[in-house]
C-alpha positions in Angstrom: -186.0 -147.7 49.9 -184.0 -150.3 51.8 -181.0 -152.3 50.6 -181.5 -155.9 49.8 -185.2 -155.8 50.5 -187.5 -156.6 47.6 -189.4 -153.3 46.9 -192.7 -155.2 46.7 -192.3 -155.7 50.5 -193.3 -152.3 51.6 -193.5 -151.4 55.3 -196.9 -152.8 56.0 -196.0 -156.1 54.4 -192.7 -156.4 56.3 -194.4 -155.5 59.6 -197.2 -158.1 59.1 -194.8 -160.9 58.1 -192.5 -160.0 61.0 -195.4 -160.1 63.5 -196.4 -163.7 62.6 -195.1 -166.1 65.1 -193.7 -169.6 64.6 -196.5 -171.9 63.3 -198.8 -169.1 62.3 -200.0 -169.0 58.7 -200.5 -166.6 55.9 -202.6 -167.0 52.8 -201.5 -165.8 49.4 -204.6 -165.6 47.2 -205.6 -164.8 43.6 -207.8 -162.0 42.3 -211.0 -164.2 42.5 -210.6 -165.3 46.2 -213.0 -163.6 48.7 -210.2 -162.2 50.7 -212.1 -159.8 52.9 -214.4 -162.6 54.1 -211.6 -164.5 55.8 -211.5 -162.4 58.9 -207.8 -161.8 58.9 -206.0 -158.6 57.9 -205.7 -158.3 54.1 -202.8 -156.7 52.3 -203.4 -156.1 48.6 -200.2 -156.2 46.5 -201.9 -154.9 43.4 -200.9 -155.9 39.9 -198.5 -158.7 40.6 -198.9 -162.5 40.1 -198.4 -165.1 42.7 -195.0 -166.1 41.4 -193.7 -162.5 41.9 -195.4 -162.2 45.2 -194.1 -165.5 46.5 -190.6 -164.7 45.4 -190.7 -161.5 47.5 -192.3 -163.1 50.5 -189.9 -166.1 50.6 -187.0 -163.7 50.5 -187.7 -162.9 54.1 -190.2 -165.5 55.3 -188.9 -168.7 56.8 -191.0 -171.8 56.3 -191.7 -174.2 59.1 -189.5 -177.3 58.9 -191.5 -179.2 61.5 -194.4 -181.3 60.4 -195.1 -182.8 57.0 -195.1 -179.7 54.8 -195.5 -175.9 55.4 -196.9 -175.3 51.9 -200.6 -175.9 51.2 -202.5 -175.1 48.0 -206.1 -175.1 46.7 -207.0 -178.1 44.7 -208.3 -178.0 41.2 -212.0 -178.8 40.9 -212.5 -182.4 39.7 -208.8 -183.0 39.3 -207.3 -184.1 42.6 -203.6 -184.4 42.6 -203.2 -182.2 39.5 -201.2 -179.0 39.6 -201.1 -176.1 37.3 -198.0 -174.0 36.2 -198.7 -171.4 38.9 -198.7 -174.2 41.6 -195.5 -175.6 40.3 -193.7 -172.2 40.1 -194.7 -171.2 43.7 -193.7 -174.6 45.0 -190.3 -174.3 43.3 -189.8 -170.8 44.8 -190.7 -172.0 48.3 -188.4 -175.0 48.1 -185.5 -173.0 46.7 -185.9 -170.4 49.5 -185.3 -173.1 52.2 -183.2 -175.6 50.2 -185.9 -178.2 50.9 -188.1 -180.3 48.6 -191.6 -180.2 50.1 -194.6 -181.6 48.4 -197.9 -179.7 48.4 -200.6 -180.5 50.8 -203.6 -180.2 48.6 -206.9 -178.9 50.0 -210.1 -179.3 48.0 -211.5 -175.9 47.0 -214.5 -175.8 49.2 -212.5 -177.1 52.2 -209.9 -174.5 51.5 -212.5 -171.7 52.0 -213.0 -173.1 55.5 -209.4 -173.9 56.2 -208.1 -170.4 55.3 -210.2 -168.9 58.1 -207.4 -170.0 60.5 -204.7 -167.9 58.9 -203.5 -164.7 60.5 -202.8 -162.7 57.3 -204.1 -162.7 53.8 -201.9 -161.3 51.0 -203.9 -160.7 47.8 -202.5 -160.2 44.3 -204.0 -160.0 40.9 -203.1 -163.5 39.8 -205.5 -164.6 37.0 -204.6 -168.3 37.0 -207.5 -170.4 38.5 -207.0 -172.1 41.9 -203.9 -170.0 42.6 -204.4 -169.8 46.4 -201.9 -170.9 49.0 -201.3 -171.2 52.7 -197.8 -171.0 54.1 -196.7 -171.8 57.7 -194.0 -169.6 59.3 -190.9 -171.2 60.7 -188.0 -169.9 62.8 -184.6 -168.6 61.9 
């Protein structure tokens, strides 16, 4: 155990987050996403949802303040511009972590499958909400 470190962030998670450089991206994905087909290392957090996972991640992970937004999400099929509760919760956690108010960049689901192949790390959780997949770009301290 470490003081002031969320226990969800076990050693392999902290190491992987630390090794990402400025501008590199990680994907936080739900239980239905084909994580191991992306080509990046996958860390499975087990039985946690994306809200819990993002709260832990953003406790140590700085978001990139350069560019339009460092937070991207999978779009909901047939409902462009619509968010669900999970999207809203994760966005709020991200924004609170950096005292910013970023909007989402929405990526249509099929395009998301292609776009996610550029990430350097995939963190998988057992989120059951549909379309609960995200990409976050690392910033600097």
